[in-house]
ROMARNU-88975 format. One record per residue (C-alpha): residue number from 1; x, y, z; residue in three letters. Coordinates in steps of 0.001 Angstrom, whole numbers. Example, Ala and Ser with C-alpha at 12.3 -4.5 7.8 and 13.67 -1.06 7.14 Angstrom:
<pts>
+-----+---------+---------+---------+------+
: pos :      c1 :      c2 :      c3 : code :
+-----+---------+---------+---------+------+
:   1 :   12300 :   -4500 :    7800 :  Ala :
:   2 :   13670 :   -1060 :    7140 :  Ser :
+-----+---------+---------+---------+------+
</pts>
This chain:
<pts>
+-----+---------+---------+---------+------+
: pos :      c1 :      c2 :      c3 : code :
+-----+---------+---------+---------+------+
:   1 :       0 :       0 :       0 :  Met :
:   2 :    1108 :    3536 :    -656 :  Ile :
:   3 :    1949 :    5587 :    2411 :  Thr :
:   4 :     372 :    9028 :    2181 :  Ile :
:   5 :    1691 :   11865 :    4304 :  Thr :
:   6 :     815 :   15523 :    4512 :  Lys :
:   7 :    4254 :   16349 :    3110 :  Glu :
:   8 :    3754 :   14067 :     106 :  Lys :
:   9 :     369 :   15596 :    -643 :  Leu :
:  10 :    1773 :   19118 :    -380 :  Glu :
:  11 :    4693 :   18232 :   -2683 :  Lys :
:  12 :    2346 :   16621 :   -5207 :  Met :
:  13 :     113 :   19711 :   -5299 :  Phe :
:  14 :    3212 :   21925 :   -5574 :  Glu :
:  15 :    4398 :   19932 :   -8604 :  Tyr :
:  16 :     974 :   20157 :  -10230 :  Tyr :
:  17 :     855 :   23923 :   -9678 :  Ala :
:  18 :    4350 :   24417 :  -11143 :  Met :
:  19 :    3558 :   22182 :  -14092 :  Leu :
:  20 :     311 :   24023 :  -14790 :  Glu :
:  21 :    2145 :   27356 :  -14649 :  Glu :
:  22 :    4792 :   26113 :  -17098 :  His :
:  23 :    2108 :   24760 :  -19437 :  Lys :
:  24 :     362 :   28133 :  -19464 :  Asn :
:  25 :    3610 :   29998 :  -20159 :  Ile :
:  26 :    4558 :   27600 :  -22968 :  Ser :
:  27 :    1101 :   27778 :  -24505 :  Thr :
:  28 :    1094 :   31579 :  -24389 :  Asp :
:  29 :    4543 :   31780 :  -25995 :  Leu :
:  30 :    3469 :   29362 :  -28728 :  Leu :
:  31 :     270 :   31302 :  -29445 :  Lys :
:  32 :    2240 :   34545 :  -29586 :  Glu :
:  33 :    4823 :   33080 :  -31978 :  Ala :
:  34 :    2113 :   31621 :  -34212 :  Lys :
:  35 :     285 :   34953 :  -34272 :  Glu :
:  36 :    3474 :   36846 :  -35188 :  Lys :
:  37 :    4216 :   34501 :  -38052 :  Gly :
:  38 :     747 :   33703 :  -39377 :  Lys :
:  39 :    1344 :   35645 :  -42613 :  Asn :
:  40 :    5088 :   35051 :  -42892 :  Lys :
:  41 :    7201 :   32553 :  -44761 :  Arg :
:  42 :   10598 :   31058 :  -43959 :  Met :
:  43 :   13309 :   29439 :  -46010 :  Leu :
:  44 :   13627 :   25842 :  -44897 :  Val :
:  45 :   16062 :   23253 :  -46168 :  Glu :
:  46 :   14394 :   20126 :  -47489 :  Arg :
:  47 :   16410 :   16923 :  -47416 :  Lys :
:  48 :   14560 :   15249 :  -50264 :  Asn :
:  49 :   15271 :   18058 :  -52768 :  Ile :
:  50 :   18517 :   19311 :  -51165 :  Lys :
:  51 :   17621 :   22952 :  -51396 :  Lys :
:  52 :   15687 :   25542 :  -49444 :  Lys :
:  53 :   11999 :   26198 :  -49963 :  Gln :
:  54 :    9859 :   29133 :  -48881 :  Leu :
:  55 :    7232 :   27706 :  -46500 :  Ile :
:  56 :    4432 :   29413 :  -44569 :  Lys :
:  57 :    5138 :   29524 :  -40836 :  Glu :
:  58 :    1759 :   27970 :  -39906 :  Pro :
:  59 :    2673 :   24984 :  -42078 :  Asp :
:  60 :    6020 :   24712 :  -40301 :  Leu :
:  61 :    4310 :   24650 :  -36904 :  Trp :
:  62 :    2082 :   21824 :  -38167 :  Glu :
:  63 :    5143 :   19901 :  -39329 :  Glu :
:  64 :    6713 :   20251 :  -35900 :  Val :
:  65 :    3495 :   19042 :  -34284 :  Arg :
:  66 :    3392 :   15946 :  -36501 :  His :
:  67 :    7093 :   15166 :  -36998 :  Leu :
:  68 :    8424 :   16311 :  -33624 :  Gly :
:  69 :   11764 :   17657 :  -32538 :  Ala :
:  70 :   14632 :   17387 :  -34931 :  Gly :
:  71 :   12705 :   17953 :  -38140 :  Cys :
:  72 :   13872 :   20749 :  -40438 :  Asn :
:  73 :   10796 :   22825 :  -39641 :  Ala :
:  74 :   11670 :   22717 :  -35946 :  Gln :
:  75 :   15241 :   23771 :  -36656 :  Lys :
:  76 :   14056 :   26789 :  -38650 :  Ala :
:  77 :   11481 :   27824 :  -36053 :  Leu :
:  78 :   13953 :   27289 :  -33217 :  Leu :
:  79 :   16280 :   29863 :  -34740 :  Ala :
:  80 :   13455 :   32422 :  -34866 :  Lys :
:  81 :   11545 :   31525 :  -31682 :  Tyr :
:  82 :   14047 :   29971 :  -29231 :  Pro :
:  83 :   11989 :   31034 :  -26197 :  Glu :
:  84 :    9091 :   28817 :  -27292 :  Val :
:  85 :   11228 :   25704 :  -27512 :  Phe :
:  86 :   13146 :   26547 :  -24311 :  Glu :
:  87 :    9847 :   26875 :  -22471 :  Ser :
:  88 :    8597 :   23499 :  -23686 :  Phe :
:  89 :   11961 :   21941 :  -22784 :  Thr :
:  90 :   11643 :   23306 :  -19223 :  Lys :
:  91 :    8070 :   22030 :  -19060 :  Gln :
:  92 :    9118 :   18549 :  -20173 :  Glu :
:  93 :   11992 :   18532 :  -17668 :  Lys :
:  94 :    9585 :   19412 :  -14853 :  Leu :
:  95 :    7101 :   16769 :  -16034 :  Ala :
:  96 :    9861 :   14130 :  -15987 :  Asn :
:  97 :   10937 :   15278 :  -12524 :  Glu :
:  98 :    7341 :   14991 :  -11334 :  Met :
:  99 :    7030 :   11544 :  -12878 :  Lys :
: 100 :   10166 :   10366 :  -11063 :  Glu :
: 101 :    8888 :   11819 :   -7798 :  Trp :
: 102 :    5418 :   10247 :   -8108 :  Thr :
: 103 :    6855 :    6839 :   -9024 :  Val :
: 104 :    9325 :    6994 :   -6154 :  Gln :
: 105 :    6952 :    8399 :   -3512 :  Asn :
: 106 :    3537 :    7152 :   -4598 :  Leu :
: 107 :    4395 :    4153 :   -6762 :  Gly :
: 108 :    2427 :    5666 :   -9659 :  Ile :
: 109 :    3372 :    7179 :  -13002 :  Asp :
: 110 :     931 :   10079 :  -13115 :  Tyr :
: 111 :    1117 :   10184 :  -16928 :  Arg :
: 112 :     113 :    6548 :  -17314 :  Ala :
: 113 :   -2121 :    5825 :  -14346 :  Ile :
: 114 :   -4044 :    2552 :  -14402 :  Lys :
: 115 :   -7278 :    1727 :  -12650 :  Leu :
: 116 :   -5401 :    -485 :  -10191 :  Ser :
: 117 :   -3103 :    2458 :   -9370 :  Asp :
: 118 :   -6106 :    4656 :   -8768 :  Leu :
: 119 :   -7709 :    2092 :   -6463 :  Val :
: 120 :   -4466 :    1741 :   -4442 :  Arg :
: 121 :   -4208 :    5519 :   -4206 :  Leu :
: 122 :   -7810 :    5827 :   -3016 :  Ile :
: 123 :   -7268 :    3102 :    -422 :  Gln :
: 124 :   -4176 :    4932 :     823 :  Ser :
: 125 :   -6040 :    8226 :     991 :  Leu :
: 126 :   -8837 :    6603 :    3002 :  Ile :
: 127 :   -6249 :    5115 :    5364 :  Ser :
: 128 :   -4496 :    8513 :    5615 :  Tyr :
: 129 :   -7809 :   10233 :    6366 :  Asp :
: 130 :   -8559 :    7732 :    9155 :  Lys :
: 131 :   -5170 :    8310 :   10800 :  Thr :
: 132 :   -5698 :   12087 :   10725 :  Lys :
: 133 :   -8856 :   11842 :   12830 :  Lys :
+-----+---------+---------+---------+------+
</pts>
């Protein structure tokens, strides 16, 4: 069974608050960057044709969303909007830190919680509540 303490609950809520704050900052920076570039184009190198093409920024953001980090679109956008990618990197680092903490302290990966995890957590919370009284 998971041992719940006041300190663990406080730390968990602290992590969630920090993560939510980072998500909001990252989302705002992304929206701002997309708004700035909605009518702009960028030269992006394409591997398959070995030359640069002029591509609309909204299309580049879609490529990054689908192809992920490391694609040529991401490299081009990173040069223009480094703060967006830095913010998402910080957010991911915090999310990984929170995952490690929850696995270590609660025995649960909060990003992949199973029904059995939830039941164990509820049982532990009920037990914690009884000991508080």
